[in-house]
N, C-alpha and C positions, 0 to 999 in steps of 0.2 A: 589257550584254551583249545582252539580249534586244532592245532598241531598236536597238543598232546593227548586229546580225546581221539585223535586218528591213531595216534601211536599206541595208546592203551587198548583200542578195539583191533589193532592188528596184533598185538602181544596177546591178547585173549583168544584170538582166532586161532593162533599158533599153537596156545597151550591148551587147545580143545575146551575152551568154556564159551559157547555160543550165546549163552544169555549176556555175560558181562562184553562180549563183543557187540551185541546188538545194541546195548546201553551206550557204549560209548561211541560207535559208530553214529548213532541216532543222536547223541549229545553233540558231537561235532556238526552235524547237519543242522542242527537248530542253531548253533552258535553262530554260523555262518549267517544265518537270516537275523536271528535275533540282536546280535550286537554288530550289524553289517557297516554301521557308519564309522566305527572306530577300528577298522583294516585299513593298513597301507594298501594291500592288494585285497580287494574285495573276491570272495570265492565266486566263481560264476554260478549261474543257475542250473548248468548241466553238472557241474562238480557236486553241488550239493544234494541234486538229485541222486547222483550215481551213489554217494553215500547211503542216502536213505534206502535205496533199492539194495545195497548189501547189507544194511542193518536188518531189513524185511527177511532177507535170505537166513541171516544167521537167527532171527526171533522165529524163523518156523520150526526150529528144533524144539520150541514150545514150552508156553506155560508158566514164564516168569512174569510176575506182576510187574517187576520194576521195568523189565524189558519192554513190556507192553505199553506202560506209561510212557517211557522215553520214545517210544516208536509214534505214539499218538502226538506228543508234543512235537516231534521233527515234521509230522505231516501236517500239523495246525501251522507251522512256521514255514516250511518249504512248498507246499502244495497251496495252502489257504492264504498264506502270506499275513499271519496274525499281528505279526510285528511291524507291518509297513515298510519292510527292508528296502534297502537301495537298489538291489536287483530284482525286488519284488514286481509283481504283475499290478499295474494301475487299475485294472479292470476286473480284478476279482470279485466274486459275489459275494456280498456282506452276509448273507443268510449262510452261504457255505462256511465262511470262515467263522462265524458264532459257533456254527453247529461243530466243527472241528475243535476248535478250542473248548467247548463244553465237553466233549468227548474226553479231551486230555486231561480236564480238571478231574472227572470221572474216574479215570484210570489211576491219576496220580492218589486220589482219596484211597482207592482200594489198596494201592501199593504202600500207603502207611508212611509216605516218607514227606515230611514238613517241605524240605527243599523243592522237590518235586512237584509238591502242590502249588508252592510260591510260583515256580516258574510257568507252571500251567494258568494260574491266576495272571500272571502277567500276558499270557496271550490272550487270556479271555479279555482283560481290560483293552487290549489293543484293538480285538475283533470287535468290541461293543463300540468303540470310538469308530472304528470303520463303518458301523451300521448307523452312525449318527446320532448316539446316546451317549452323550458324556457324563450323565449321572451314573449310569450302571457302570462306564469304564472308572469312574471315581471309586464307586462302592467296591469293585472288585480290587482295585489298587489298596483301599483300605483293609479289606479281608485279608489280603496277602500280608500287609503290614502287622494286622493283629495276629495272623497266624505265626510269624516269626518271632514277633515279641514274646508271645507265648511259649515258643518251643525254646527259647533261651539258650540256642546251641551256640558256641564258638567255633565250631569247626570252620574251615575256610570257604567251604560252599555256602554254608549258611550265613557267614560273614557278609560273603559277595552277595548273596542274593538280600540281606537286609540292607546294603547300602544302596542297591538298585531299586528296593522295595520303597525306601526313603524319596528317591529321586521320582519314581512315578507317583508315589502319593502327593507330593508338593505339585508336579506338573498336572495331574488331573484335576487338582482342587484350583489350581488357576485356570483350568478349562471351564470350570463350574462357577467361578466368580468368588470363590471363598478365600480371598487372599490374606486373611489372617492365619487361617489353617495351613495355607502354603507356605506361608514365612516360618511357621513353627516348625513344619517338616525341615524346610530349606536351611533352618538354623541348626537343627538337630543332624543333618546331613553334614553342613559346615564344620560340625564338632567332632565328627568320627575320626577317631586316631588312624585308622587305616589310610584316610586322605590326607593326612599332614602334609605330604610331599607332592599332592596332585590339587593344589588349591582351586584349578580353572574347575574341575569336576566338583569339587565340593562345594564352591560357592555358586555353581550355574544356576539352580532356581531360588535361591535366596536373593540373587540379582535380579531375575525375572520378577520376583513377586513384590520386591522393593521399587522396581522401576514401574511397574503398571499401578501400583499405589501413588507413586510421586514422590516417594521417599529418596531425593535427591541426596542429601548429604550422607544417608547410609549407603547408598550405590556408589557414591565417589569414595567413600571411605573402604569399601569392599573391593571394588574392583582392580585395585593395584594387586592385590594377592590372586587375582585371576589371571591377571596378564602375565605376571612375573612367572607363574607355574606353566602355563601355556607357553610361553617362549622358551623355559628351561627345559621342558619335558618333548621339546620337537615339533611344537605348534601342530597337534592332533586335530583331526576333524572327528565329531560326533554330533548326533541330534540334539545333545543338551547344550553343547558349547557354543554352536552358532547363534541360538536365541538369547544366551547370556549375553553375548558379546554385542549382540543387535539391541538388546535391552539398555546397555550402558551407552551405546550411540544415541538412542532414543533420549535417554536424560541430557545428554550435552546439547541434543538438538533443541529440547526444550529450554534449556538455559542459552541458547543462540551462540554456543561456541562451536563455530563452523570447523576449527582446525581439530578439536578433540574428536568431534562427530566424524569426521572423515577418517581419521586414524582408526576409530573403533569400528566403522562401516568395514575397511579393510579387513581387520581382525575377523569381522563376522564372515566375511566372504571366504576367509582361508580357515575359520573353525568349523563351519557347518556345511551343509549341503547346499548347492546352488540354488536347486529348486525350491527347497524350503524356504530360504531368505527372499526368493522372487514371488511366490504364491502364498506362503504360510506366515511365519511369524515377521517377515520382512514386512509384509503388506500391512499387518496390524501395527507394527511400531512406526513406520513411516506415515501411516494415516494419523496417528495421534499427534506427531510433530507437525505435520502438515495443518491438519485442523487448529491446532495450537496458535500458529502463526497465521492464522486468517486466509489459507489458501485451500478452502474446499473444493474447488475444480481439480488441483492436483491430487488431493486424496480421493476425489471421485475415480479419477484416471487409475489410481493405484489400487483399487478395488473394483475396477471395471467388470473382471470375469465373475458370472454367477458363483456361488458356492459350490454348485454341483459340476462347475469346470474346473475346478482346482481342489477337487474333493480329497485327494491323498494328503495335501500339503496342509490343509485346513482343519480336518475333521479329528485330529488328534486332540489338540489343546485349544486351537485357535478359532473354531467355527463361530461360536458365539461372539466373541471380540469381532471377527470378521464382519459378520452379518451386520451388528449392531452400530458398528462404526461405518459400514458402507450406507446405513439408511442415514445416520447423521450428515455424512458427506453429501448425498443426495437432497436432503432438504436444505442445507445451507448454500448449495450450489444452485438450486432451482430447478433440479432435474425434474423433467416430467412423470418419471415414475418414482418420485419420492414417497408418495402415498403408499403404492403397491409395496416398495422395497421396507417402507416402516412398518407396515402391518404384517408383513412376512417374517420380520425380525422380531417382532415382538411375539408372535406366535412359537418361533423358534426356540427363543431363549428364555421362556417361562421357567421360574425356579433358580435361575440364574441371578444373584441380587445385583451385580454390577452391570451385567448386561441388559438386565431389564431396566435398570435406571437409565443406562445409554440409551435404549430404544424409546423409553416414556419420555426422555428430553427430547428425542427427535419428533416424536409426536406433538409435545408441547409447542415446539419450535415452529412445526408445521402449521398448528392451529392458532397461534399467536395468544397463548394462553399463559401468561406471567405466573400465575398461582400454581399451576401444574408445574411449570418450569423450574420454580423456585422448591416445590415439594421434591425434586430429585435430589437436590443438594443433600437433603436430611437423608434420602435413600444412601446415596454414596458414602455418606458419614458413617452411618449405621453399618454397611458394608466394607468398611475398612479401606475405602478409597478416597483419601482427601484431597488427591490431586483432581479427581473429576468434581469433585464439591466444589473446589474452588473455581473450576472451569465453568460449572454452571453459574456462579454469581457473575463471573465476567460476561457471561452471555446474557444475564438478565439486565446488566447495564445500571445506568443510574447510579443510586447510592449503594447499590449492592457490588458494582464494580471494585470500589476501593476496598471493599472486605475480601474480596476475591483476588485481589493484588497482593494484599498484605498475607493471606493464607500461601499463595505461592512463594512469597519471600521466606515464609516459616518454613517451607519444605525445603528450601534451597533451591528453588526455581526462580531465579531473579528474573525480573519483568523486564529487563533492558531492551535490546536490539530485538523488535519483533517484525513480523510480515513476512510475505513468502521466501524473499531472499534468505533469510536466516534459517528456513526449513531445508535447505538443501546442502 
């Protein structure tokens, strides 16, 4: 996409069509940031900015709505880093990013192009995530998906947008704790004919949704398609592939299969961005395994940074999960700031059914309130997260522990070898 948009822009410039040149050069600059994690050689920031400047020069000839919309999206991508690119600025202003993305959405609407609107809404979803509002990010992703479904176009650009929109809708639903909805969109993505030969991208968010729900048997059934495609297509990197591989590793960790966990963690290291694994999804998945095996001290260490210190890596999908698991680790490890962390998490995750239940469970454990603790099992069940419902029963102990163990067994999470050593 990057190479072809640049070539098209140059061809239009030579042909004396500045509006078309501006559109394609701006599109190339956008692609450099929007899909940064899939490049073998990531375009440098200076290279993308040079394309943006050239696009501005061509657009100055004036007045084309499509060119203005493409330029606004490129500015949101390159200048404001709305897509959280690999080469982006970790300290960009959230308010400026949202404003730039909103401008891109407005201009795309004027241009009357559903594909352009979809891309701009993708930028807005990313910007709202950066601003710490996962619910707004999810709403923008769903608006985008609905727009493309209504358009019903089968052109290549529209089809590409639809595939990406499904992935983002599933991802943002995970961020807001809507696991059944995330699974539905993940299944729809996995069934797209366009992705028949790239099963790693096709199954990525389905694997994450099933893993977080604790559906181990489903994860184990789907993961071979992911791994086969990833190896066959050259072991690519992507923002979506790393979390999927790490999610499979988490399931093997819950099952105390150290060999399989080690192998999938190695895949996660190669399939995704290193900082994402260290600070974002990796911290979430590792903490779940560590808490499962009774090692809250290690989970506490894994989530040691304040969310604000690792903002770029947790804000997109993982912020609520990170904060809630960090609170639980603090409570179970007897950390002196456990009460403060739990209160902060409960405020942050309001509206997220899974993360709210996690934070409420941490509070119940902190208060020694068995009735409130057991109530969270029902909340997890209602939210489509049977693994955490079973874990609540284990934490409650006594006669409830046997029911929790049976529930884990039904999910495919055998309760054999447990303890801190099994988590690593």
